C-alpha positions in Angstrom: 1.9 8.5 21.3 -1.0 6.7 19.9 -1.4 6.0 16.1 -4.5 7.2 14.6 -6.9 4.2 13.4 -6.9 5.6 9.8 -3.1 5.7 9.6 -2.9 2.0 10.8 -5.7 0.9 8.4 -3.8 2.6 5.4 -0.5 1.2 6.3 -2.0 -2.2 6.6 -3.8 -1.9 3.3 -0.5 -0.9 1.5 1.4 -3.8 3.2 -1.3 -6.3 2.1 -1.3 -4.9 -1.4 2.4 -5.1 -1.7 2.3 -8.8 -0.4 -0.5 -9.7 -3.0 1.4 -8.1 -5.8 4.5 -9.9 -4.9 2.8 -13.2 -5.5 1.9 -12.2 -9.0 5.0 -10.2 -10.1 8.7 -9.7 -9.3 9.3 -6.6 -7.0 11.1 -4.7 -9.7 7.9 -4.8 -11.9 5.6 -3.5 -9.2 4.6 0.2 -9.6 3.3 2.6 -7.1 0.2 2.9 -9.1 -0.2 -1.0 -8.8 -0.1 -0.9 -5.2 -2.4 2.0 -4.6 -5.0 0.5 -6.9 -4.9 -2.7 -5.0 -4.9 -0.9 -1.7 -7.8 1.3 -3.0 -5.8 4.4 -1.7 -4.6 7.5 -3.6 -0.9 8.1 -4.4 -0.7 11.0 -1.8 -1.5 8.5 1.0 1.3 6.2 -0.2 3.8 9.1 -0.2 2.6 10.3 3.3 3.3 6.8 4.8 
């Protein structure tokens, strides 16, 4: 089963955003809103993946 390019890009953006935020704050202080803003995605995309 081949993963759609858009899915791959979204997951990579979320991962990169989380890593970037973890350099700035403790994990417990990071919100979903923080992650999606940095990743430039919407909350629905976050919950889908």
